[in-house]
C-alpha positions in Angstrom: 61.9 -48.7 2.3 60.2 -50.2 5.3 56.1 -50.4 4.8 55.7 -48.3 7.8 58.6 -45.7 6.7 56.3 -45.2 3.5 53.1 -44.8 5.0 54.3 -42.5 7.1 56.0 -40.2 3.9 53.6 -37.4 3.1 51.6 -37.6 0.1 48.9 -36.2 -2.3 46.9 -38.0 -3.9 46.4 -36.2 -7.1 43.5 -38.1 -8.7 40.3 -38.1 -6.6 36.7 -37.5 -7.1 35.7 -36.7 -3.3 33.2 -34.4 -4.1 31.5 -35.4 -0.2 33.1 -35.8 3.3 32.8 -39.7 4.7 32.6 -40.6 8.3 36.4 -41.3 9.1 37.6 -40.1 5.6 39.8 -37.1 7.7 40.9 -40.2 10.2 42.7 -42.2 6.9 44.3 -38.9 5.5 45.7 -37.8 8.5 46.9 -41.1 9.2 48.2 -41.7 5.5 50.1 -38.2 5.9 47.7 -37.0 3.2 46.2 -34.3 1.0 43.9 -34.9 -2.3 43.1 -33.1 -5.7 39.5 -33.4 -5.7 39.1 -33.5 -9.5 35.1 -31.4 -11.2 34.2 -33.8 -14.3 31.7 -33.3 -17.1 29.8 -36.6 -18.7 26.6 -35.0 -17.1 25.0 -38.8 -17.7 27.6 -40.5 -15.4 26.7 -38.3 -11.9 23.8 -37.9 -9.6 24.4 -34.0 -9.3 25.0 -31.7 -12.2 28.4 -29.8 -12.8 27.4 -26.8 -10.4 26.2 -29.2 -7.6 29.6 -31.0 -7.8 31.1 -27.6 -7.7 29.8 -26.3 -5.3 30.4 -29.5 -2.7 33.9 -29.5 -4.0 34.4 -25.5 -3.1 33.0 -26.6 0.1 35.3 -29.6 1.2 38.1 -27.1 0.3 37.2 -24.5 2.5 36.1 -26.8 5.4 39.9 -28.5 5.1 42.3 -26.7 3.2 45.5 -28.2 4.0 43.5 -31.6 3.0 41.7 -30.8 -0.3 43.1 -29.1 -3.5 40.6 -28.2 -6.7 40.7 -29.1 -10.3 38.3 -27.6 -12.3 36.8 -28.6 -15.8 34.2 -27.0 -18.6 31.8 -28.1 -20.5 32.6 -28.3 -24.1 29.4 -28.9 -25.5 28.9 -25.2 -26.9 32.1 -25.4 -29.0 30.7 -23.7 -32.0 28.6 -20.7 -30.6 31.2 -17.3 -31.4 32.2 -16.7 -27.6 33.0 -20.1 -26.2 36.4 -19.5 -25.6 35.3 -16.6 -23.8 32.8 -18.0 -21.6 35.1 -20.5 -21.0 38.2 -18.7 -20.1 35.8 -16.4 -18.0 34.6 -19.0 -16.1 37.6 -20.8 -15.6 39.3 -17.3 -14.2 36.8 -17.6 -11.5 37.1 -20.8 -10.6 41.2 -20.1 -10.4 40.4 -17.4 -8.4 38.0 -19.2 -6.2 41.5 -21.9 -5.3 41.5 -24.5 -8.3 45.1 -25.7 -8.9 44.3 -27.7 -12.5 41.8 -28.3 -15.2 40.4 -31.3 -16.5 39.6 -32.4 -19.7 37.8 -35.8 -20.6 37.5 -38.1 -22.8 34.0 -37.0 -24.2 36.7 -34.9 -26.2 36.9 -37.3 -29.1 34.4 -39.9 -28.2 31.4 -37.8 -27.9 31.9 -34.5 -28.9 30.6 -33.1 -32.1 30.2 -30.0 -33.6 27.6 -28.4 -36.4 29.4 -30.5 -39.2 28.7 -33.7 -37.1 32.6 -34.4 -37.5 34.1 -35.4 -34.1 36.3 -33.1 -31.7 39.0 -33.8 -30.9 41.9 -32.0 -27.9 43.3 -30.5 -30.8 40.9 -28.6 -32.3 42.0 -24.8 -32.5 38.7 -23.8 -31.4 40.1 -24.9 -28.1 43.6 -23.3 -28.7 42.4 -19.8 -26.8 41.8 -22.0 -23.7 45.4 -23.5 -24.1 46.9 -20.1 -24.1 45.0 -18.9 -21.0 45.9 -21.5 -19.2 49.6 -21.3 -20.4 49.8 -17.8 -19.4 48.3 -18.5 -16.0 50.6 -21.7 -15.4 47.8 -23.4 -14.4 48.5 -27.3 -15.7 45.6 -29.1 -17.4 45.0 -33.2 -16.2 43.8 -34.6 -20.0 41.7 -38.2 -19.8 42.0 -38.6 -24.0 40.5 -41.5 -25.1 39.5 -45.2 -23.6 42.4 -48.4 -22.3 43.3 -49.3 -25.4 41.8 -52.5 -24.7 38.4 -51.1 -25.8 39.0 -51.3 -29.4 40.6 -54.8 -29.2 39.2 -57.9 -28.7 38.0 -59.1 -25.4 41.1 -60.6 -23.4 40.6 -63.0 -20.3 44.1 -61.5 -19.2 43.7 -57.9 -19.6 42.4 -55.9 -16.2 40.0 -54.0 -18.2 38.3 -57.7 -19.6 35.7 -57.8 -16.7 34.7 -54.1 -17.1 33.9 -54.0 -20.8 32.9 -57.8 -21.0 30.1 -56.5 -18.8 29.5 -52.9 -19.8 29.5 -54.2 -23.8 28.2 -50.3 -24.8 31.4 -49.0 -23.9 33.5 -52.5 -25.6 34.5 -50.0 -29.3 36.0 -53.5 -30.9 34.9 -53.4 -34.7 32.9 -50.5 -34.1 32.8 -47.9 -37.4 31.0 -45.0 -35.0 34.1 -43.9 -33.1 37.3 -42.6 -33.6 40.0 -44.9 -33.4 42.6 -45.3 -30.1 45.5 -45.0 -32.4 43.3 -41.4 -34.0 42.4 -40.1 -30.4 46.5 -40.8 -28.9 47.9 -39.0 -32.5 45.6 -35.8 -31.6 46.4 -35.4 -27.8 50.1 -35.7 -29.2 49.9 -33.4 -31.7 48.4 -31.1 -28.9 50.7 -31.7 -26.5 53.9 -30.4 -29.2 51.6 -27.5 -30.3 51.7 -26.2 -26.6 54.7 -26.5 -25.4 54.2 -24.0 -22.4 51.4 -25.8 -21.0 52.0 -28.5 -18.8 49.7 -31.6 -19.5 49.4 -34.4 -17.3 48.0 -37.6 -18.8 45.1 -39.1 -16.9 45.6 -42.8 -16.4 49.4 -43.2 -18.0 48.0 -41.0 -20.4 45.9 -44.0 -21.9 49.3 -45.6 -22.7 48.8 -47.9 -19.9 49.5 -51.2 -21.5 53.1 -50.9 -22.3 55.5 -48.3 -20.1 57.5 -47.5 -22.8 55.0 -46.1 -24.9 54.7 -43.6 -21.9 58.5 -42.8 -21.9 58.5 -42.2 -25.0 56.1 -39.2 -24.5 58.1 -38.0 -21.2 61.0 -38.8 -23.7 59.5 -36.2 -26.5 57.5 -33.7 -24.3 59.0 -31.5 -21.5 55.9 -30.6 -20.6 54.2 -33.9 -20.2 53.1 -35.7 -17.2 51.1 -38.3 -16.6 49.3 -39.8 -12.9 48.8 -43.3 -12.4 45.0 -43.5 -11.2 43.2 -46.4 -11.6 45.9 -48.4 -13.4 47.8 -50.5 -11.4 45.8 -53.5 -13.2 47.7 -52.8 -16.2 51.3 -52.1 -14.6 51.1 -55.4 -12.6 50.5 -57.4 -16.1 53.7 -55.7 -17.6 57.4 -57.2 -17.0 57.9 -56.0 -13.4 61.6 -54.7 -14.0 60.7 -52.4 -16.4 57.7 -51.0 -14.6 61.1 -51.0 -11.8 63.0 -48.6 -14.2 60.1 -47.0 -15.5 59.5 -45.3 -11.7 63.3 -45.0 -11.2 63.5 -42.9 -14.2 60.6 -40.9 -14.3 59.2 -40.7 -11.0 59.3 -37.1 -10.5 57.4 -37.0 -14.0 54.6 -39.1 -12.7 52.1 -38.1 -10.2 50.0 -40.6 -7.4 46.7 -40.6 -7.8 43.7 -43.5 -7.2 40.7 -42.3 -9.2 38.7 -43.0 -5.4 34.5 -41.4 -6.3 32.6 -40.8 -3.5 29.5 -38.9 -5.4 26.5 -39.0 -3.3 25.2 -37.1 -0.5 26.5 -38.1 3.1 22.9 -38.0 4.2 22.6 -40.6 1.8 24.4 -43.4 3.4 24.4 -44.6 6.6 27.4 -43.8 8.6 28.3 -47.6 8.2 28.0 -47.6 4.8 30.3 -44.7 4.7 33.0 -46.0 7.0 33.0 -49.0 4.8 33.6 -47.0 1.8 36.3 -45.3 3.6 37.7 -48.5 4.4 37.6 -49.7 0.8 39.9 -46.5 0.0 42.1 -47.5 2.8 42.7 -51.5 1.8 43.9 -49.4 -1.7 46.5 -46.9 -0.4 47.8 -50.4 1.5 47.9 -52.7 -1.5 49.8 -49.9 -3.6 52.2 -49.5 -1.2 52.8 -52.9 -0.6 53.3 -53.2 -4.2 55.6 -50.1 -5.2 57.6 -51.2 -1.7 57.9 -54.9 -1.4 60.9 -56.7 -2.7 58.9 -60.0 -2.5 55.5 -61.4 -4.0 53.1 -59.2 -2.8 49.4 -59.0 -3.4 48.2 -56.3 -5.2 44.2 -55.0 -6.1 43.1 -51.8 -7.8 39.4 -50.8 -8.8 39.9 -53.2 -11.9 41.0 -56.1 -11.1 40.6 -58.2 -7.9 43.7 -59.5 -5.6 46.8 -60.9 -7.3 50.1 -61.8 -6.8 53.0 -60.4 -8.4 56.9 -59.3 -7.7 56.9 -56.0 -5.8 59.3 -53.3 -7.5 61.2 -52.3 -4.0 61.5 -49.0 -5.3 64.3 -46.4 -3.4 63.0 -43.8 -1.1 63.9 -41.1 -4.1 61.3 -42.5 -6.1 59.0 -42.5 -3.9 59.3 -39.7 -2.2 59.0 -38.2 -5.6 56.1 -40.3 -7.0 54.2 -39.6 -3.7 54.3 -36.0 -3.4 57.2 -33.9 -4.5 56.1 -34.3 -8.3 52.3 -33.0 -7.8 53.6 -30.6 -4.9 56.0 -29.3 -7.7 53.7 -29.8 -11.0 50.8 -28.3 -9.3 52.6 -25.7 -7.1 50.7 -27.1 -3.6 51.7 -26.2 -0.5 53.1 -29.5 1.6 50.7 -32.0 3.2 50.1 -31.7 7.0 51.6 -34.1 8.7 
C-alpha cells in the first residue's frame, strides 16, 4: 500500500494516556481516521494528579468525544491483604464498566513494587487477585498487562539497546545486579502462569508483553496461549534492531493478535500549557504516527523514530494490506468490542 493509502485507513491507537485534550488533537485524529483508548494507571508517584482526578478527566474526554476516545480502567492493588480487597475492587470496576470502560489495566507495580503484609513481593499470579480475573472473564472484559520492565533493565548497559539512554540517565530504574527486586525471568514466568491459569480471560501484553527484545519469544506465547495478545506501544525501537525479515514475518503471521499503540502521554491540565505548546505536543504525536507508517509500509530504507530512540535509518517492513488493516484497527475493534472509528 502507498503511504497515502495507509494514512487513510481507519486506526485505533489502543495504548494512550491522553488524559486531557490538546489544541489540534482532534484535528490530527480526524486527519488520521483514528480513535484512541485512554488508559488509566496506578503509580501515584509518577503523576501530577490522583487516580480519581485522572479518571474524571478521562471520563470527560470520552463524554465529549465518544467516537474518538474509549476508556481503560485500572485499580489500586495496595490494599491486597484486606479481607474485602477483591470485593471492593470488583465493585469499583463494575462502576467503571458502567461508565464505559472497555478494558482494565494492571501495571508493573505488581511484581516490582507491591509487597504483602509479610514483606514478600506480590506477582500477577497471586491467588488474592483471582476473583478479579474471574469477574472480568465473566464480563468479557480484556486486561491490559504491563508486567516487568524491558529485559534490558536487568542487563548491563549497552549502547546498542534502545533503552540505553533511559537507563543510563535514570539509574534508579536500572536493575542490573540488584538483589532487592525480582528477576526478569521470575516476573515473566509469573505472567505466563497467570495467562495459563485464566484461559477465559483475554489478556493483552503491553509493550509486546515485555518480550520486546525478541519477536520469536512473543510468537511462542501467542502460539501457546490463544487468549493472549500484545500491543506495540513504545517498542518500535526494539523492533528495528532485530532482523527485519523476522519482524516482517511476525507481523504478517500475527497481525490479528497485535494491537497498534503509541503510549503517547498527556498528563497535565490544558490550562497549564500555552496553546502553542499544546500544538507542539500534538505535532510530536503526529510525527510519531508518520514515522510508524513509514516503517511499516516502506519497501526500502526508511528513517524511523520512536519515544525511546532518535531517528535511525532501517529497512522498511513493506507489510501487506491485510496485515496493516488488522494491526491498525481490526484486531483492536474485535478484542475490545469497539465501534468502527469515525472517518
